[in-house]
Residue, then its C-alpha position, 0 to 999 in steps of 0.5 A: x604863737x605855736x609851740x613849734x615856732x622858732x623864737x626870735x631873739x631880742x636883746x634889750x640894751x640899757x645904759x646905766x650910770x648910778x641907776x640902782x634905785x630905778x632898776x627894780x621898777x624898770x626890770x619889772x616893767x619889761x614884759x618878758x612873758x608877753x614878749x615870749x608869747x609873741x615869739x621873742x626870746x629876750x635878754x636884758x643887757x645893762x651897761x654899768x657905766x662906772x656907777x658908784x651906787x651898786x648899779x651893776x650888782x642890782x641889775x645882776x640880782x634882777x636877772x640882767x646880764x651886766x656889761x662893765x664900761x669904765x669909760x663914761x659916756x652915753x656912746x661909750x656905754x652903748x658901744x659896750x652893750x651893743x658889742x655884747x648883745x646876742x639878739x637878732x633884734x636889739x631894743x634900747x632905752x634909758x634906765x631913768x624910767x622915761x621910756x615905755x619898755x612895757x610897750x615893747x610888744x606893740x612897738x615890735x609889732x609895728x617894727x615887724x608889720x612894716x618890715x623895717x630894719x631901723x625904728x626910732x621913736x618920737x617923744x615930742x608929742x603934745x601929750x608928753x609935754x609934762x614929762x620934759x622941761x620946756x627948755x629941753x623940749x625947745x632944744x630937742x626940737x631945734x636940734x631935730x630941725x637942724x638934723x633934718x636940714x643937714x641930713x634931709x631925712x624926716x626924723x622928728x625927734x633926733x635925740x630920742x633914746x629908744x630904738x629897735x633895729x636888726x643887729x646887722x644894722x649896727x655892725x654896718x654903721x660908722x657911728x663915732x660919738x662917745x657921748x650924748x650925740x650917739x643918739x642922733x648919729x645912729x639915726x642919721x647913719x641908719x637913714x643915710x645908709x639906705x636901711x628901711x627906717x621908721x619913726x613911731x610915736x611913744x609915751x614919754x614919762x617923768x624922769x626918776x632920779x638925778x638928771x645926767x644931761x649937761x644941757x649946754x655942753x651936750x647941746x653944743x657938742x651935738x651941734x658940732x657933731x652934726x656938722x662933722x658927720x654931715x661933711x664926712x659923708x661921701x655917698x648919696x643914698x636912694x630914696x626908700x619906699x614910704x612906710x606908715x607910723x602907728x601910735x603904740x596904744x592903737x596897734x592891733x594884730x593884722x595879717x597885712x604888713x601895713x597898719x590896718x585901716x581901722x587904726x588911727x595913725x599919724x601921717x607917714x614918717x618916711x625917714x630916708x634921704x630925699 
């Protein structure tokens, strides 16, 4: 990047409930200097979702901007964080060290090379099998299959919590979930709204610290939300042009807006409504 080039602005929004111990390695993993070299001016927004372990103080001491959300809930946390984010592009991920924040330069390259507006990620790959409990993997696949069936998109991992999107995408969506269903709802809302969407495979890592997921009630809540969301939709959306996915470890700079032929990429994952 030339020094005279204007930097793009990136907000990394991270919901956090009692994640004080995980924040130091997480913040260290965010490659701010590499992102700046690639043309991104970065802010980190940590949403303290009524933590009791000093999460907000730790995040602040590490240079993050802290947003307090006293109403607990995954969706509630994201609503507060996204409202506070100032970047033209927003990236997200959980604070439990499962998501590869260190891969953001490559993921952002995929995002910009393919000229998409909303990019989600797929954790449900064979190479990530050891990082997720078998029961959780089965449940994730079942929910994703149901979601694809109801919304007729190609999202393979409806529950992934790492997304990259233009800020105007969020402002135009009607996402109502206050809990864990927020993750599937934002994807289904983006694909049915007609935005250019993409799903990219990522590395998924073993969780550090206490598991916050309540498998049975969260799973039931997600199923109910899928049906409620499906039947409140009123508009049909035109099919979008297909775009290609690219694995994070294989991405290389290229002048073309598509993944270069030398890259070993999985089949295209076009996410729009059929």
